[in-house]
ZAKOL-315181 format. One record per residue (C-alpha): x, y, z; residue number from 1; residue in three letters. Coordinates in steps of 0.001 Angstrom, whole numbers, plus 500000, padded with zeros to 6 digits. Each point is the difference from the previous one (the first is absolute). Last residue first. Layout:
+--------+--------+--------+------+------+
|      u |      v |      w | kelo | logu |
+--------+--------+--------+------+------+
|      X |      Y |      Z |  NUM |  Ala |
...
+--------+--------+--------+------+------+
//
This chain:
+--------+--------+--------+------+------+
|      u |      v |      w | kelo | logu |
+--------+--------+--------+------+------+
| 284642 | 119825 | 904209 |  469 |  Thr |
| 496602 | 501123 | 501652 |  468 |  Pro |
| 498858 | 503158 | 498419 |  467 |  Tyr |
| 501601 | 503220 | 501443 |  466 |  Gly |
| 500406 | 501712 | 496398 |  465 |  Thr |
| 503609 | 500418 | 499855 |  464 |  Thr |
| 502253 | 503217 | 500089 |  463 |  Ala |
| 503504 | 499554 | 501190 |  462 |  Arg |
| 501760 | 500767 | 496431 |  461 |  Arg |
| 497877 | 502860 | 499156 |  460 |  Glu |
| 500220 | 501824 | 503332 |  459 |  Ala |
| 503839 | 499654 | 499367 |  458 |  Asp |
| 499812 | 501555 | 496830 |  457 |  Asn |
| 497297 | 502774 | 501173 |  456 |  Ser |
| 502441 | 501126 | 502926 |  455 |  Ser |
| 498983 | 499056 | 503130 |  454 |  Arg |
| 499087 | 502505 | 502978 |  453 |  Ser |
| 496448 | 500721 | 498619 |  452 |  Ser |
| 499061 | 496192 | 500990 |  451 |  Ser |
| 496356 | 499931 | 499148 |  450 |  Ser |
| 499724 | 499583 | 495986 |  449 |  Ser |
| 502164 | 496640 | 499075 |  448 |  Ser |
| 499064 | 497998 | 503287 |  447 |  Ser |
| 496566 | 500946 | 499711 |  446 |  Ser |
| 498979 | 499006 | 496651 |  445 |  Cys |
| 500625 | 501673 | 496479 |  444 |  Tyr |
| 501666 | 497399 | 498268 |  443 |  Leu |
| 501953 | 500847 | 496671 |  442 |  Ile |
| 503261 | 498683 | 500942 |  441 |  Pro |
| 499284 | 497514 | 502121 |  440 |  Ala |
| 497856 | 498508 | 497614 |  439 |  Val |
| 501843 | 496708 | 498688 |  438 |  Leu |
| 501681 | 499229 | 503409 |  437 |  Lys |
| 496754 | 500112 | 501990 |  436 |  Asp |
| 498168 | 498095 | 497589 |  435 |  Leu |
| 502434 | 497005 | 499970 |  434 |  Lys |
| 499758 | 499807 | 503832 |  433 |  Lys |
| 496292 | 500271 | 499669 |  432 |  Asn |
| 500037 | 497188 | 497763 |  431 |  Phe |
| 501976 | 497507 | 502138 |  430 |  Pro |
| 497656 | 501043 | 502859 |  429 |  Arg |
| 496701 | 499374 | 497930 |  428 |  Phe |
| 499381 | 496769 | 501333 |  427 |  Phe |
| 500897 | 500371 | 503599 |  426 |  Glu |
| 497899 | 502941 | 500006 |  425 |  Asn |
| 497088 | 498145 | 498292 |  424 |  Leu |
| 500257 | 496747 | 502661 |  423 |  Ser |
| 500198 | 502174 | 502638 |  422 |  His |
| 496649 | 501990 | 499198 |  421 |  Gln |
| 498482 | 496611 | 499456 |  420 |  Ile |
| 500664 | 498958 | 503281 |  419 |  Gly |
| 499003 | 502613 | 501483 |  418 |  Thr |
| 496366 | 500529 | 498360 |  417 |  Pro |
| 499190 | 503083 | 497937 |  416 |  Ile |
| 497819 | 501971 | 502040 |  415 |  Lys |
| 496237 | 501372 | 498520 |  414 |  Ala |
| 497876 | 503041 | 499824 |  413 |  Ser |
| 503474 | 502232 | 500716 |  412 |  Leu |
| 501366 | 499498 | 496787 |  411 |  Asp |
| 497194 | 501979 | 498092 |  410 |  Arg |
| 501250 | 502902 | 501673 |  409 |  Ala |
| 502876 | 500171 | 497860 |  408 |  Val |
| 498161 | 501918 | 497250 |  407 |  Asn |
| 500354 | 503034 | 502280 |  406 |  Arg |
| 503523 | 500918 | 500203 |  405 |  Lys |
| 498777 | 502617 | 502299 |  404 |  Ser |
| 503542 | 501527 | 500433 |  403 |  Gln |
| 500036 | 500913 | 496149 |  402 |  Val |
| 496836 | 502004 | 500241 |  401 |  Leu |
| 500590 | 501681 | 503022 |  400 |  Asp |
| 503569 | 501303 | 498599 |  399 |  His |
| 497873 | 501281 | 496969 |  398 |  Val |
| 497860 | 501669 | 502392 |  397 |  Gln |
| 502939 | 501559 | 501770 |  396 |  Glu |
| 501776 | 500943 | 496343 |  395 |  Ile |
| 497241 | 502771 | 499681 |  394 |  Asp |
| 500832 | 501799 | 496649 |  393 |  Thr |
| 502016 | 497340 | 498282 |  392 |  Tyr |
| 502160 | 500820 | 497326 |  391 |  Gly |
| 500356 | 502230 | 496756 |  390 |  Gln |
| 497199 | 502547 | 500909 |  389 |  Thr |
| 500285 | 501400 | 503334 |  388 |  Ala |
| 503164 | 497405 | 501019 |  387 |  His |
| 500891 | 497254 | 502272 |  386 |  Val |
| 502020 | 497291 | 498799 |  385 |  Leu |
| 501717 | 501373 | 497040 |  384 |  Pro |
| 500517 | 497326 | 497700 |  383 |  Leu |
| 503149 | 498194 | 498570 |  382 |  His |
| 498039 | 496472 | 499681 |  381 |  Leu |
| 502713 | 498047 | 501936 |  380 |  Phe |
| 501616 | 502373 | 502410 |  379 |  Thr |
| 497008 | 502298 | 500450 |  378 |  Thr |
| 496855 | 498106 | 499644 |  377 |  Val |
| 501328 | 496411 | 501552 |  376 |  Leu |
| 502119 | 501955 | 502839 |  375 |  Arg |
| 496790 | 501815 | 500973 |  374 |  Ser |
| 498005 | 496773 | 499781 |  373 |  Leu |
| 502287 | 497901 | 502073 |  372 |  Thr |
| 500154 | 502741 | 502656 |  371 |  Leu |
| 496105 | 500031 | 499928 |  370 |  Pro |
| 500239 | 496105 | 501022 |  369 |  Thr |
| 499983 | 496853 | 497864 |  368 |  Leu |
| 502475 | 497950 | 501981 |  367 |  His |
| 497916 | 496745 | 500376 |  366 |  Glu |
| 498727 | 500429 | 496654 |  365 |  Leu |
| 503547 | 499699 | 498607 |  364 |  Cys |
| 501027 | 502386 | 497204 |  363 |  Leu |
| 502111 | 498886 | 497048 |  362 |  Ile |
| 501207 | 502906 | 497293 |  361 |  Val |
| 500725 | 499981 | 496236 |  360 |  Ala |
| 501165 | 502101 | 497483 |  359 |  His |
| 502269 | 502620 | 501637 |  358 |  Glu |
| 501483 | 497353 | 502790 |  357 |  Ser |
| 500825 | 497561 | 496653 |  356 |  Leu |
| 503013 | 502703 | 499082 |  355 |  Pro |
| 499999 | 498335 | 497094 |  354 |  Gln |
| 496962 | 499682 | 497446 |  353 |  Ala |
| 497593 | 496823 | 500717 |  352 |  Leu |
| 501402 | 497138 | 498415 |  351 |  Gly |
| 499036 | 497551 | 502286 |  350 |  Ala |
| 497710 | 501721 | 502954 |  349 |  Leu |
| 496851 | 498517 | 498824 |  348 |  Trp |
| 501058 | 496730 | 498819 |  347 |  Pro |
| 501826 | 499103 | 503407 |  346 |  Leu |
| 497088 | 501489 | 502603 |  345 |  Leu |
| 498071 | 496936 | 499609 |  344 |  Gln |
| 502593 | 497651 | 500755 |  343 |  Tyr |
| 500730 | 502014 | 503547 |  342 |  Tyr |
| 496558 | 500431 | 500900 |  341 |  Tyr |
| 499247 | 496572 | 500656 |  340 |  Ala |
| 496572 | 501587 | 501433 |  339 |  Ser |
| 497861 | 499351 | 496793 |  338 |  Lys |
| 501318 | 496287 | 500161 |  337 |  Leu |
| 498369 | 499303 | 503217 |  336 |  Val |
| 496614 | 501533 | 499582 |  335 |  Tyr |
| 499268 | 498740 | 496332 |  334 |  Ala |
| 496115 | 500727 | 500023 |  333 |  Gln |
| 500228 | 502556 | 497576 |  332 |  Phe |
| 502863 | 498718 | 498101 |  331 |  Leu |
| 497819 | 497052 | 498855 |  330 |  Asn |
| 502140 | 497153 | 498031 |  329 |  Pro |
| 502927 | 500322 | 502491 |  328 |  Glu |
| 503050 | 498307 | 498933 |  327 |  Phe |
| 500060 | 500524 | 496180 |  326 |  Arg |
| 498138 | 503122 | 500792 |  325 |  Arg |
| 502916 | 501546 | 501750 |  324 |  Pro |
| 501898 | 500155 | 496986 |  323 |  His |
| 503392 | 498431 | 500303 |  322 |  Cys |
| 500447 | 497813 | 497097 |  321 |  Arg |
| 498766 | 503004 | 497802 |  320 |  Gly |
| 499274 | 503738 | 500432 |  319 |  Ala |
| 501589 | 500344 | 503024 |  318 |  Ala |
| 503184 | 497431 | 498921 |  317 |  Leu |
| 500291 | 502195 | 496684 |  316 |  Arg |
| 500080 | 503352 | 502100 |  315 |  His |
| 502603 | 498938 | 502441 |  314 |  Ile |
| 502189 | 498771 | 497023 |  313 |  Arg |
| 499643 | 503492 | 498275 |  312 |  Leu |
| 500716 | 501922 | 503549 |  311 |  Ser |
| 502875 | 498135 | 500151 |  310 |  Asp |
| 503018 | 502719 | 500222 |  309 |  Arg |
| 497514 | 502630 | 501240 |  308 |  Ser |
| 498627 | 497980 | 502926 |  307 |  Leu |
| 503340 | 498047 | 500758 |  306 |  Asp |
| 500496 | 496419 | 500722 |  305 |  Phe |
| 501298 | 497609 | 502649 |  304 |  Ser |
| 497228 | 498197 | 501624 |  303 |  Leu |
| 498988 | 497820 | 497497 |  302 |  Gly |
| 498103 | 500660 | 496908 |  301 |  Leu |
| 498488 | 496919 | 498634 |  300 |  Gln |
| 499968 | 497947 | 503374 |  299 |  Gln |
| 499307 | 502521 | 502302 |  298 |  Asp |
| 496953 | 501300 | 497977 |  297 |  Trp |
| 498452 | 496247 | 499468 |  296 |  Cys |
| 500399 | 499209 | 503690 |  295 |  Tyr |
| 498244 | 502877 | 500911 |  294 |  Ala |
| 497037 | 499251 | 498032 |  293 |  Tyr |
| 500639 | 496262 | 500936 |  292 |  Arg |
| 499589 | 501322 | 503449 |  291 |  Thr |
| 497155 | 502250 | 499570 |  290 |  Thr |
| 497960 | 497064 | 498473 |  289 |  Arg |
| 500393 | 497790 | 503501 |  288 |  Asn |
| 500011 | 502928 | 502057 |  287 |  Gln |
| 496586 | 501063 | 498417 |  286 |  Gly |
| 498470 | 496547 | 500541 |  285 |  Gln |
| 500883 | 499847 | 503551 |  284 |  Leu |
| 498586 | 503699 | 500574 |  283 |  Val |
| 496732 | 499544 | 498311 |  282 |  Ala |
| 499473 | 496626 | 502114 |  281 |  Thr |
| 500819 | 502249 | 503251 |  280 |  Glu |
| 497815 | 502866 | 499263 |  279 |  Phe |
| 496846 | 498063 | 499387 |  278 |  Asp |
| 499141 | 499490 | 496308 |  277 |  Arg |
| 496876 | 501391 | 498173 |  276 |  Gln |
| 501168 | 503269 | 499096 |  275 |  Glu |
| 496922 | 502077 | 499032 |  274 |  Asn |
| 499628 | 500845 | 496227 |  273 |  Tyr |
| 496751 | 497836 | 499617 |  272 |  Arg |
| 498621 | 502379 | 502706 |  271 |  Ala |
| 500278 | 503116 | 498355 |  270 |  Val |
| 500724 | 502830 | 502474 |  269 |  Arg |
| 503232 | 498286 | 501227 |  268 |  Met |
| 499915 | 498585 | 503484 |  267 |  His |
| 503107 | 497758 | 500054 |  266 |  Thr |
| 502007 | 501534 | 497570 |  265 |  Lys |
| 500368 | 502873 | 502169 |  264 |  Met |
| 501293 | 498016 | 503117 |  263 |  Ile |
| 502333 | 497799 | 497662 |  262 |  Trp |
| 501875 | 503288 | 498914 |  261 |  Gln |
| 500270 | 501161 | 503674 |  260 |  Ser |
| 501906 | 496618 | 500538 |  259 |  Phe |
| 502193 | 500173 | 497467 |  258 |  Ala |
| 501139 | 503517 | 500721 |  257 |  Arg |
| 500040 | 499304 | 503578 |  256 |  Leu |
| 502438 | 497068 | 499188 |  255 |  Thr |
| 502083 | 502109 | 497433 |  254 |  Pro |
| 500513 | 502834 | 502422 |  253 |  Asp |
| 499067 | 502683 | 497663 |  252 |  Arg |
| 501199 | 502053 | 496972 |  251 |  Leu |
| 499109 | 502940 | 497826 |  250 |  Met |
| 501605 | 500408 | 497063 |  249 |  Ile |
| 500658 | 503740 | 497981 |  248 |  Ile |
| 501166 | 499778 | 496392 |  247 |  Tyr |
| 501057 | 503227 | 498565 |  246 |  Lys |
| 500319 | 500336 | 495629 |  245 |  Ala |
| 503739 | 499901 | 498864 |  244 |  Tyr |
| 499919 | 496124 | 499211 |  243 |  Asn |
| 496577 | 500491 | 498502 |  242 |  Cys |
| 500774 | 502633 | 497318 |  241 |  Tyr |
| 502536 | 497622 | 498550 |  240 |  Pro |
| 499879 | 502577 | 496573 |  239 |  Ala |
| 497706 | 500110 | 496885 |  238 |  Lys |
| 497687 | 502347 | 502067 |  237 |  Phe |
| 496682 | 499012 | 498928 |  236 |  Leu |
| 500548 | 496098 | 498940 |  235 |  Ala |
| 502655 | 499543 | 502531 |  234 |  Ser |
| 497557 | 500953 | 503005 |  233 |  Ser |
| 497434 | 496858 | 498640 |  232 |  Ser |
| 502934 | 497623 | 499833 |  231 |  Ser |
| 501388 | 500931 | 503012 |  230 |  Cys |
| 496637 | 499981 | 502100 |  229 |  Leu |
| 498927 | 496728 | 498264 |  228 |  Arg |
| 503560 | 498757 | 501168 |  227 |  Glu |
| 499571 | 501047 | 503656 |  226 |  Arg |
| 496275 | 498306 | 500143 |  225 |  Ala |
| 501300 | 496916 | 498999 |  224 |  Glu |
| 502010 | 499557 | 503359 |  223 |  Pro |
| 496527 | 499915 | 501706 |  222 |  Ile |
| 500538 | 499035 | 503556 |  221 |  Val |
| 501041 | 503737 | 500518 |  220 |  Leu |
| 497335 | 501210 | 497888 |  219 |  Tyr |
| 497041 | 499330 | 502273 |  218 |  His |
| 500383 | 503033 | 502291 |  217 |  Pro |
| 498607 | 502004 | 496818 |  216 |  Thr |
| 500816 | 503988 | 500324 |  215 |  Tyr |
| 501002 | 501844 | 497058 |  214 |  Glu |
| 500917 | 503595 | 501345 |  213 |  Leu |
| 500593 | 502406 | 497239 |  212 |  Ile |
| 502636 | 502131 | 501643 |  211 |  Tyr |
| 500918 | 504047 | 499264 |  210 |  Leu |
| 503792 | 500548 | 500940 |  209 |  Asn |
| 500518 | 502860 | 497693 |  208 |  Ser |
| 497665 | 502766 | 499791 |  207 |  Ser |
| 498222 | 501354 | 496788 |  206 |  Asn |
| 497033 | 497952 | 500286 |  205 |  Leu |
| 499181 | 501767 | 503487 |  204 |  Phe |
| 501639 | 503350 | 499100 |  203 |  Asn |
| 496324 | 501655 | 499563 |  202 |  Val |
| 499161 | 498764 | 503384 |  201 |  Asn |
| 500642 | 503276 | 502064 |  200 |  His |
| 498446 | 501955 | 497499 |  199 |  Leu |
| 496434 | 498050 | 499593 |  198 |  Ser |
| 499201 | 498814 | 496974 |  197 |  Arg |
| 501666 | 496629 | 500092 |  196 |  Pro |
| 500058 | 497857 | 496760 |  195 |  Arg |
| 497609 | 496473 | 501002 |  194 |  Trp |
| 502155 | 497103 | 500711 |  193 |  Ile |
| 497806 | 497209 | 498377 |  192 |  Pro |
| 500087 | 496821 | 502497 |  191 |  Ala |
| 502356 | 497374 | 498271 |  190 |  Ala |
| 498244 | 496766 | 499316 |  189 |  Arg |
| 499724 | 501277 | 496194 |  188 |  Arg |
| 503952 | 500543 | 500001 |  187 |  Leu |
| 500458 | 496653 | 501524 |  186 |  Ala |
| 497544 | 497925 | 497493 |  185 |  Arg |
| 501579 | 502095 | 496894 |  184 |  Leu |
| 503509 | 498595 | 501143 |  183 |  Thr |
| 498502 | 496737 | 501067 |  182 |  Tyr |
| 498377 | 499165 | 496514 |  181 |  Tyr |
| 503337 | 501751 | 498012 |  180 |  Ser |
| 502061 | 497281 | 500189 |  179 |  Asn |
| 497713 | 497751 | 498037 |  178 |  Asp |
| 500051 | 496352 | 500385 |  177 |  Lys |
| 496004 | 499646 | 500385 |  176 |  Ser |
| 497571 | 499922 | 502555 |  175 |  Pro |
| 502515 | 500720 | 502670 |  174 |  Pro |
| 500866 | 498404 | 503322 |  173 |  Pro |
| 498317 | 501098 | 502902 |  172 |  Glu |
| 501976 | 501986 | 502814 |  171 |  Thr |
| 501859 | 503016 | 498147 |  170 |  Phe |
| 497480 | 502607 | 501051 |  169 |  Val |
| 498969 | 498580 | 502853 |  168 |  His |
| 498386 | 503094 | 501392 |  167 |  Thr |
| 499604 | 499886 | 503940 |  166 |  Glu |
| 498738 | 503011 | 501802 |  165 |  Gly |
| 498131 | 498112 | 502675 |  164 |  Ala |
| 498975 | 497013 | 497796 |  163 |  Thr |
| 496281 | 500391 | 499554 |  162 |  Asn |
| 499787 | 501064 | 496565 |  161 |  Pro |
| 503219 | 500260 | 498180 |  160 |  Leu |
| 501930 | 503047 | 500789 |  159 |  Ala |
| 500604 | 503176 | 497871 |  158 |  Leu |
| 503299 | 500994 | 500388 |  157 |  Met |
| 501822 | 502013 | 503034 |  156 |  Glu |
| 501751 | 503280 | 499759 |  155 |  Val |
| 503183 | 500629 | 502401 |  154 |  Ile |
| 501082 | 503475 | 499862 |  153 |  Arg |
| 496934 | 501523 | 502076 |  152 |  Pro |
| 500992 | 497131 | 502859 |  151 |  His |
| 496813 | 498204 | 501349 |  150 |  Ser |
| 500610 | 497585 | 497201 |  149 |  Val |
| 503064 | 498656 | 502449 |  148 |  Leu |
| 498058 | 499733 | 502983 |  147 |  Ala |
| 497163 | 498196 | 498222 |  146 |  Glu |
| 502259 | 497238 | 498400 |  145 |  Phe |
| 502156 | 499638 | 503231 |  144 |  Leu |
| 496729 | 498993 | 501705 |  143 |  Thr |
| 498931 | 497836 | 497282 |  142 |  Thr |
| 503421 | 498249 | 499936 |  141 |  Thr |
| 499875 | 498965 | 503707 |  140 |  Gly |
| 501359 | 496631 | 499269 |  139 |  Ser |
| 496865 | 497990 | 499083 |  138 |  Lys |
| 501626 | 499927 | 496490 |  137 |  Ser |
| 503860 | 500632 | 498981 |  136 |  Ala |
| 499691 | 501840 | 498304 |  135 |  Gly |
| 500735 | 501924 | 496480 |  134 |  Ile |
| 499642 | 503629 | 500895 |  133 |  Leu |
| 501179 | 501279 | 496806 |  132 |  Phe |
| 500879 | 503808 | 499190 |  131 |  Leu |
| 500766 | 501090 | 496251 |  130 |  Asn |
| 496286 | 499502 | 498402 |  129 |  Pro |
| 499323 | 501434 | 496646 |  128 |  Phe |
| 498447 | 503198 | 500071 |  127 |  Cys |
| 496900 | 501486 | 498816 |  126 |  Ala |
| 499802 | 503957 | 499454 |  125 |  Ala |
| 497168 | 502269 | 500344 |  124 |  Ala |
| 498147 | 502897 | 498726 |  123 |  Val |
| 501924 | 500683 | 496586 |  122 |  Cys |
| 497652 | 501881 | 498360 |  121 |  Arg |
| 498980 | 500390 | 496137 |  120 |  Ile |
| 499117 | 503661 | 498906 |  119 |  Gln |
| 503581 | 500588 | 498419 |  118 |  Asn |
| 499323 | 496943 | 497664 |  117 |  Leu |
| 497018 | 501409 | 498619 |  116 |  Ala |
| 496661 | 497982 | 500462 |  115 |  Thr |
| 499033 | 498911 | 496262 |  114 |  Thr |
| 499489 | 496500 | 501134 |  113 |  Lys |
| 497478 | 500868 | 502592 |  112 |  Asn |
| 499758 | 497344 | 503115 |  111 |  Pro |
| 500934 | 503011 | 502410 |  110 |  Arg |
| 503710 | 499549 | 501087 |  109 |  Lys |
| 501971 | 498597 | 502872 |  108 |  Tyr |
| 503501 | 498866 | 500059 |  107 |  Gln |
| 501762 | 497717 | 502125 |  106 |  Leu |
| 503666 | 500406 | 499977 |  105 |  Gly |
| 502402 | 497189 | 500315 |  104 |  Thr |
| 502339 | 499325 | 503265 |  103 |  Cys |
| 503021 | 497628 | 500762 |  102 |  Gln |
| 502459 | 502599 | 498706 |  101 |  Ile |
| 498283 | 503136 | 502154 |  100 |  Pro |
| 498119 | 502253 | 498616 |   99 |  Leu |
| 500810 | 503729 | 499211 |   98 |  Gln |
| 496942 | 501559 | 500935 |   97 |  Ser |
| 497888 | 503009 | 498488 |   96 |  Leu |
| 501909 | 500953 | 496637 |   95 |  Val |
| 497866 | 502487 | 498121 |   94 |  Gln |
| 500119 | 499346 | 496281 |   93 |  Asp |
| 497087 | 498374 | 499802 |   92 |  Gly |
| 498714 | 499016 | 503494 |   91 |  Val |
| 502810 | 497742 | 501140 |   90 |  Ala |
| 501332 | 497102 | 502107 |   89 |  Cys |
| 503683 | 499498 | 499039 |   88 |  Val |
| 502009 | 497233 | 498793 |   87 |  Gly |
| 500075 | 496777 | 502074 |   86 |  Gly |
| 498913 | 496741 | 498743 |   85 |  Met |
| 498215 | 499608 | 496046 |   84 |  Glu |
| 497159 | 497700 | 500381 |   83 |  Pro |
| 499931 | 496294 | 498820 |   82 |  Leu |
| 497431 | 498929 | 497527 |   81 |  Glu |
| 498368 | 496980 | 500876 |   80 |  Asn |
| 495924 | 500645 | 499415 |   79 |  Gly |
| 497657 | 501816 | 501977 |   78 |  Arg |
| 500831 | 503739 | 498951 |   77 |  Thr |
| 503660 | 501878 | 500214 |   76 |  Trp |
| 500347 | 502686 | 497572 |   75 |  Val |
| 503646 | 500868 | 499662 |   74 |  Leu |
| 501649 | 503408 | 499697 |   73 |  Arg |
| 498153 | 501982 | 502633 |   72 |  Pro |
| 500172 | 497127 | 502409 |   71 |  Ser |
| 498056 | 497168 | 501485 |   70 |  Trp |
| 496638 | 501287 | 498420 |   69 |  His |
| 496201 | 499851 | 501695 |   68 |  Thr |
| 497345 | 501407 | 498048 |   67 |  Asp |
| 497394 | 500678 | 502850 |   66 |  Ala |
| 496544 | 499329 | 499863 |   65 |  Asn |
| 499796 | 497953 | 503368 |   64 |  Glu |
| 501974 | 502716 | 501905 |   63 |  Pro |
| 503560 | 498966 | 500824 |   62 |  Leu |
| 500004 | 498133 | 503063 |   61 |  Pro |
| 500830 | 501259 | 503165 |   60 |  Ser |
| 503406 | 500666 | 502324 |   59 |  Val |
| 499852 | 503213 | 501735 |   58 |  Pro |
| 503332 | 500656 | 501309 |   57 |  Leu |
| 500546 | 498429 | 503485 |   56 |  Lys |
| 500053 | 500935 | 503763 |   55 |  Pro |
| 499298 | 496523 | 501808 |   54 |  Arg |
| 497556 | 500132 | 502438 |   53 |  Val |
| 501493 | 498912 | 503241 |   52 |  Lys |
| 499834 | 497107 | 501713 |   51 |  Lys |
| 499254 | 500232 | 503819 |   50 |  Lys |
| 496571 | 499283 | 500751 |   49 |  Ala |
| 499765 | 498044 | 496774 |   48 |  Ile |
| 502822 | 497577 | 501124 |   47 |  Val |
| 498475 | 499578 | 503394 |   46 |  Glu |
| 496672 | 499443 | 498604 |   45 |  Lys |
| 501406 | 497501 | 497605 |   44 |  Arg |
| 501874 | 498364 | 502393 |   43 |  Ile |
| 496849 | 499445 | 502462 |   42 |  Ile |
| 498459 | 498714 | 496748 |   41 |  Thr |
| 502361 | 497523 | 498706 |   40 |  Asp |
| 500447 | 498413 | 503237 |   39 |  His |
| 496088 | 499755 | 500251 |   38 |  Gln |
| 499915 | 498126 | 496663 |   37 |  Ser |
| 502309 | 497866 | 500894 |   36 |  Leu |
| 497832 | 498499 | 502894 |   35 |  Thr |
| 496702 | 500373 | 497472 |   34 |  Asp |
| 501974 | 498248 | 497273 |   33 |  Asp |
| 501219 | 497263 | 502528 |   32 |  Arg |
| 496681 | 499352 | 501001 |   31 |  Glu |
| 498497 | 499885 | 496620 |   30 |  Ser |
| 502525 | 497448 | 498808 |   29 |  Ser |
| 499162 | 497855 | 503216 |   28 |  Ile |
| 496134 | 500352 | 499237 |   27 |  Ala |
| 501008 | 499379 | 496246 |   26 |  Asn |
| 501492 | 496912 | 500458 |   25 |  Gln |
| 497279 | 498775 | 502928 |   24 |  Gln |
| 497290 | 500227 | 496931 |   23 |  Trp |
| 502180 | 498265 | 497651 |   22 |  Phe |
| 500547 | 496881 | 502639 |   21 |  Trp |
| 495970 | 499935 | 500548 |   20 |  Val |
| 499254 | 500250 | 496226 |   19 |  Leu |
| 502598 | 496919 | 499289 |   18 |  Phe |
| 498663 | 497696 | 502827 |   17 |  Phe |
| 496032 | 501026 | 498592 |   16 |  Ile |
| 501232 | 498790 | 496756 |   15 |  Trp |
| 501866 | 496923 | 501002 |   14 |  Leu |
| 496884 | 499175 | 502339 |   13 |  Gly |
| 498117 | 500168 | 496650 |   12 |  Phe |
| 502079 | 498289 | 498266 |   11 |  Leu |
| 499938 | 496947 | 502376 |   10 |  Ser |
| 496020 | 500103 | 500292 |    9 |  Ile |
| 499814 | 499716 | 496409 |    8 |  Val |
| 502699 | 497106 | 499719 |    7 |  Leu |
| 498101 | 498100 | 502868 |    6 |  Val |
| 496758 | 500441 | 498563 |    5 |  Lys |
| 501226 | 498904 | 496135 |    4 |  Leu |
| 501572 | 497032 | 502190 |    3 |  Lys |
| 496684 | 498879 | 501416 |    2 |  Thr |
| 498106 | 500180 | 496766 |    1 |  Gly |
+--------+--------+--------+------+------+
//
């Protein structure tokens, strides 16, 4: 009887201990969330005060009783039939818009099967994305995304809830091996572009350089996302469409990016998703895994390779032996590995059409300025910067948005320990040196955009990210 009493008292004491410990953890988490929420609220108010309401063509779902078709010649319901791309947007024999190659017309008619063909209205178009903002996460991509979609010639897609514009079309594995899965997923996620009725927008679809922006900063560390993009687009266009699309990559100081992501993961909305490791432990584990990840690439690929000639070998390594998940099973908490930009960029840049500067560009958060945005819009995207209908109408408000860099405010709530910062800077030095050499021709940072006296070729040779080397 005495042993039983001791056991019961011990269990009761243990239960009380865990109850108190759990209460303390919740109190600490709540205090951290309150601090971060205060910073977010301050920045959000500043952005709302400065941010311009984007002039967009009306985007809304079709009427519930509408019968939707993807082209005058191909009826598309909810199956796996692929639509015909390009062509014209017409009412009967009257051509309203000549569609770009990546767009298909959306038809509307009343659910009456006897409706005449000339009564079917081409009310909108759905377009496959041709501009991709693929990362890196916690590098100011949200600010850049909002600045880009403020331009009337750049159309955002339908985002997932609570993701600040992220679409994740090619993130998840398909339920089957059918290539049309991602194709239809992308087209369904594309916000319908309604046929303009006003005179000054009558040539909206006819004009060149219409960009449909797909924004997912997690893509950079998922090499299979590019393979899914290529396979789905080839099903539509019968050509390497993915090699001719445009890609924007936003980088940040690797050490600060890793710390910023750790800060975010320690205050997730769902408590069980919160990071339980302290930053030092997470860094030590991440350095070991990233070292093996880098060794795989250096051993298999070497340092002397060509992105065009060796593209097939690079893609095979990225999909197999050197896939990030072989070294870091949880990529959402891979703070160090996701800052090793050099190896993540290889499968995304390999095989792109030449010249590479026409299809990919690298930006740095530290050098994200109104001048950088202007160069991105005019030189890389070939769009007018300021225009009554085809460009920004209030460039000052867009500049205020760029300079706010609102998501970086979370980092103000904590300071990275000096010893860990120095250790990470030393760890990333060899990776940064390789990165500078790889991305120099496509780098839009201060050293390549601020010197007007240099020639463009000389600026490209001297361009660097400015990260510790």
